[in-house]
C-alpha positions as CSV (number, residue, x, y, z in Angstrom):
1,X,-33.9,-84.7,-205.1
2,X,-34.9,-86.2,-202.2
3,X,-36.1,-89.8,-201.2
4,X,-37.8,-90.0,-197.5
5,X,-36.9,-88.4,-194.3
6,X,-37.4,-85.0,-192.8
7,X,-38.9,-82.4,-195.7
8,X,-39.7,-85.1,-198.5
9,X,-43.4,-84.4,-199.8
10,X,-45.2,-87.4,-200.2
11,X,-48.9,-87.4,-199.5
12,X,-49.4,-88.6,-195.7
13,X,-48.2,-91.0,-193.5
14,X,-50.0,-94.1,-195.0
15,X,-48.8,-93.3,-198.2
16,X,-52.3,-92.0,-199.5
17,X,-51.8,-88.8,-201.4
18,X,-54.8,-86.3,-201.4
19,X,-57.1,-86.0,-204.7
20,X,-59.6,-83.6,-205.8
21,X,-63.1,-84.3,-207.6
22,X,-65.7,-82.0,-208.4
23,X,-64.0,-79.2,-206.1
24,X,-64.0,-81.6,-203.0
25,X,-60.7,-83.0,-201.1
26,X,-60.3,-86.6,-200.1
27,X,-58.3,-88.1,-197.9
28,X,-56.7,-90.9,-201.1
29,X,-57.7,-92.1,-204.3
30,X,-59.3,-95.1,-203.0
31,X,-61.7,-92.6,-201.1
32,X,-62.4,-90.4,-203.8
33,X,-63.2,-93.8,-206.3
34,X,-65.5,-95.1,-203.4
35,X,-67.0,-91.8,-203.5
36,X,-67.9,-91.3,-207.1
37,X,-69.4,-95.4,-207.0
38,X,-71.8,-94.2,-204.5
39,X,-72.5,-91.2,-205.9
40,X,-73.3,-93.5,-209.4
41,X,-75.2,-95.7,-206.9
42,X,-77.2,-92.9,-205.4
43,X,-78.2,-91.3,-209.1
44,X,-79.5,-95.0,-209.9
45,X,-81.5,-94.6,-206.9
46,X,-79.9,-97.4,-205.1
47,X,-78.9,-95.6,-201.8
48,X,-79.8,-91.9,-200.7
49,X,-78.4,-89.0,-198.6
50,X,-75.2,-89.8,-199.2
51,X,-73.0,-87.3,-197.2
52,X,-69.3,-87.0,-196.2
53,X,-67.3,-87.1,-192.8
54,X,-69.8,-87.0,-190.7
55,X,-69.1,-87.0,-187.1
56,X,-70.6,-88.8,-184.1
57,X,-69.6,-88.5,-180.6
58,X,-68.4,-91.6,-178.9
59,X,-67.6,-90.2,-175.5
60,X,-68.9,-87.1,-174.2
61,X,-66.9,-84.5,-172.3
62,X,-65.7,-84.7,-168.4
63,X,-67.0,-82.0,-166.1
64,X,-66.6,-81.3,-162.8
65,X,-67.8,-78.2,-160.7
66,X,-65.4,-76.0,-159.0
67,X,-66.5,-73.7,-156.3
68,X,-65.9,-70.4,-156.2
69,X,-66.2,-68.0,-153.2
70,X,-67.4,-64.5,-154.0
71,X,-67.8,-61.5,-151.5
72,X,-71.3,-62.8,-150.8
73,X,-72.2,-66.4,-151.5
74,X,-70.5,-69.4,-153.2
75,X,-71.1,-70.1,-157.2
76,X,-70.7,-73.1,-158.7
77,X,-68.9,-73.1,-162.2
78,X,-68.7,-76.2,-164.5
79,X,-64.9,-77.0,-165.4
80,X,-64.2,-79.4,-168.4
81,X,-61.7,-82.2,-167.4
82,X,-61.3,-83.7,-170.5
83,X,-62.7,-82.8,-173.9
84,X,-65.4,-84.8,-176.0
85,X,-63.9,-88.2,-178.9
86,X,-65.6,-88.1,-182.1
87,X,-65.8,-90.5,-184.6
88,X,-65.9,-89.4,-188.3
89,X,-67.2,-91.7,-190.9
90,X,-66.2,-91.2,-194.4
91,X,-69.5,-91.9,-195.9
92,X,-73.0,-91.9,-194.9
93,X,-76.3,-92.8,-196.7
94,X,-79.3,-94.8,-196.6
95,X,-79.2,-98.1,-198.4
96,X,-82.8,-100.2,-197.9
97,X,-83.6,-98.3,-195.5
98,X,-80.9,-98.9,-193.3
99,X,-78.3,-95.9,-192.2
100,X,-74.9,-97.0,-193.3
101,X,-72.0,-95.5,-191.9
102,X,-68.9,-96.2,-194.0
103,X,-65.0,-95.8,-193.3
104,X,-62.6,-96.5,-196.3
105,X,-59.3,-97.6,-194.9
106,X,-56.4,-99.5,-196.2
107,X,-55.2,-102.6,-194.5
108,X,-52.1,-100.7,-192.9
109,X,-54.5,-98.0,-191.2
110,X,-57.2,-100.2,-190.4
111,X,-55.4,-101.7,-187.2
112,X,-52.5,-98.9,-186.2
113,X,-53.3,-95.7,-183.7
114,X,-56.8,-95.2,-182.1
115,X,-58.6,-96.2,-185.2
116,X,-59.5,-99.6,-183.4
117,X,-60.8,-98.3,-180.2
118,X,-62.6,-95.6,-182.3
119,X,-64.4,-98.4,-183.8
120,X,-65.5,-100.3,-180.9
121,X,-66.6,-97.4,-179.7
122,X,-68.5,-97.0,-182.2
123,X,-70.3,-100.4,-183.1
124,X,-71.1,-99.5,-178.9
125,X,-73.2,-96.6,-180.2
126,X,-74.7,-98.2,-183.0
127,X,-75.5,-101.5,-180.9
128,X,-77.2,-99.1,-178.1
129,X,-79.1,-97.1,-181.1
130,X,-80.8,-100.1,-182.7
131,X,-81.6,-101.8,-179.7
132,X,-84.0,-98.9,-178.5
133,X,-85.8,-99.5,-182.0
134,X,-85.3,-96.4,-183.7
135,X,-84.3,-97.5,-186.9
136,X,-81.3,-99.9,-188.1
137,X,-77.8,-98.6,-188.3
138,X,-74.8,-100.6,-189.5
139,X,-71.2,-100.3,-189.9
140,X,-69.0,-101.2,-193.1
141,X,-65.5,-101.0,-193.3
142,X,-64.2,-100.7,-197.1
143,X,-60.5,-102.3,-196.8
144,X,-57.8,-102.3,-200.0
145,X,-56.4,-105.3,-199.7
146,X,-54.2,-106.0,-203.0
147,X,-55.7,-103.9,-205.8
148,X,-59.6,-104.8,-204.7
149,X,-61.3,-103.3,-202.1
150,X,-63.6,-105.9,-199.6
151,X,-66.3,-104.2,-198.3
152,X,-67.8,-106.3,-195.1
153,X,-70.4,-105.1,-192.9
154,X,-69.2,-105.0,-189.1
155,X,-71.8,-107.1,-186.8
156,X,-73.2,-105.3,-183.7
């Protein structure tokens, strides 16, 4: 029997274990439980249009034009310098006429890696969208603290 280290089989690096519900695979049991709750809310009519793993472009690809000499002319081709960056929200739904993007995190994964940067970029995208007056968007974080889920809307 192995404990930790290489070759040990133990969920992901944050301690979460994948779980399945109705044939849908979730990254953690907390995410699965939140989906089950939201699904119940949708059946009651409190929310609508529940979707999972919705991807948003937060930084477009960076390209440059490259000249290529042909026999009789110069042709310009577009080359990708940097790939685009995306933010993938755990859940998206409409609640009281407001489009909600929700992310489920545990207290540890909320503050590490690139999540804070992607969250800030997504908040800027939401702020720009809301200023255009084409409907209201909000960003909601569901963070596991202790044995409970703390749900907060982040202000733009």
